C-alpha positions as a Python dict, from the first residue, in 0.01 Angstrom:
ca = {
    (1, 'M'): (0, 0, 0),
    (2, 'T'): (224, 90, 293),
    (3, 'T'): (142, -37, 641),
    (4, 'Y'): (227, 165, 951),
    (5, 'Y'): (224, 31, 1307),
    (6, 'Q'): (105, 249, 1597),
    (7, 'F'): (169, 169, 1964),
    (8, 'V'): (-45, 277, 2259),
    (9, 'G'): (88, 213, 2610),
    (10, 'G'): (410, 54, 2725),
    (11, 'N'): (764, 145, 2621),
    (12, 'L'): (664, 208, 2260),
    (13, 'S'): (365, 432, 2338),
    (14, 'G'): (315, 711, 2086),
    (15, 'Q'): (545, 560, 1826),
    (16, 'I'): (448, 479, 1470),
    (17, 'L'): (685, 229, 1314),
    (18, 'A'): (755, 124, 957),
    (19, 'R'): (753, -242, 853),
    (20, 'K'): (1131, -278, 879),
    (21, 'E'): (1129, -137, 1233),
    (22, 'I'): (852, -362, 1363),
    (23, 'E'): (1010, -671, 1210),
    (24, 'A'): (1308, -616, 1441),
    (25, 'I'): (1087, -654, 1753),
    (26, 'A'): (823, -899, 1624),
    (27, 'H'): (795, -1248, 1770),
    (28, 'G'): (544, -1401, 1533),
    (29, 'R'): (274, -1333, 1276),
    (30, 'T'): (-102, -1335, 1262),
    (31, 'K'): (-273, -1613, 1070),
    (32, 'N'): (-357, -1574, 705),
    (33, 'L'): (-731, -1635, 691),
    (34, 'S'): (-784, -1573, 318),
    (35, 'K'): (-913, -1928, 265),
    (36, 'E'): (-1174, -1892, 539),
    (37, 'R'): (-1268, -1547, 408),
    (38, 'S'): (-1320, -1689, 56),
    (39, 'E'): (-1555, -1949, 207),
    (40, 'G'): (-1770, -1671, 351),
    (41, 'K'): (-1665, -1721, 711),
    (42, 'L'): (-1654, -1419, 939),
    (43, 'V'): (-1289, -1358, 1023),
    (44, 'H'): (-1061, -1059, 1074),
    (45, 'R'): (-997, -807, 798),
    (46, 'A'): (-763, -902, 514),
    (47, 'E'): (-526, -622, 620),
    (48, 'L'): (-456, -819, 939),
    (49, 'D'): (-334, -1134, 764),
    (50, 'D'): (37, -1215, 810),
    (51, 'Q'): (108, -912, 1028),
    (52, 'P'): (375, -901, 1299),
    (53, 'T'): (285, -972, 1660),
    (54, 'V'): (479, -797, 1935),
    (55, 'P'): (548, -919, 2290),
    (56, 'N'): (342, -746, 2564),
    (57, 'Y'): (102, -591, 2311),
    (58, 'I'): (-244, -691, 2193),
    (59, 'G'): (-286, -656, 1822),
    (60, 'P'): (-265, -576, 1549),
    (61, 'M'): (-600, -397, 1522),
    (62, 'Y'): (-712, -208, 1213),
    (63, 'N'): (-705, 166, 1284),
    (64, 'G'): (-789, 320, 944),
    (65, 'Y'): (-592, 505, 681),
    (66, 'Y'): (-268, 692, 745),
    (67, 'K'): (-59, 888, 494),
    (68, 'D'): (-22, 661, 189),
    (69, 'G'): (-139, 341, 353),
    (70, 'I'): (-310, 184, 651),
    (71, 'L'): (-250, 210, 1023),
    (72, 'L'): (-248, -93, 1250),
    (73, 'R'): (-263, -40, 1625),
    (74, 'Y'): (-105, -235, 1910),
    (75, 'E'): (-211, -176, 2272),
    (76, 'T'): (-94, -294, 2610),
    (77, 'K'): (-343, -497, 2810),
    (78, 'E'): (-394, -202, 3045),
    (79, 'V'): (-488, 31, 2760),
    (80, 'Y'): (-710, -233, 2600),
    (81, 'N'): (-894, -289, 2929),
    (82, 'T'): (-951, 86, 2968),
    (83, 'F'): (-1152, 87, 2645),
    (84, 'L'): (-1360, -212, 2761),
    (85, 'N'): (-1496, -28, 3067),
}
């Protein structure tokens, strides 16, 4: 399954990147929590394991299906805070 990466806010706002494109700007990865998940612990979705993290963005967050795969969303802190209020 293909994963797409959507950006909301900041310099990348409105862009949807492919894996190769996001890897060029990533600075880390999310934790793989498959072991905890198999033990019945409540953790993030499996789709969020081992995903790129991007400076100045919160995420990834699962955002549903897109084309032939899934869409993960990244937001700036300002955008994220807007949805909290």
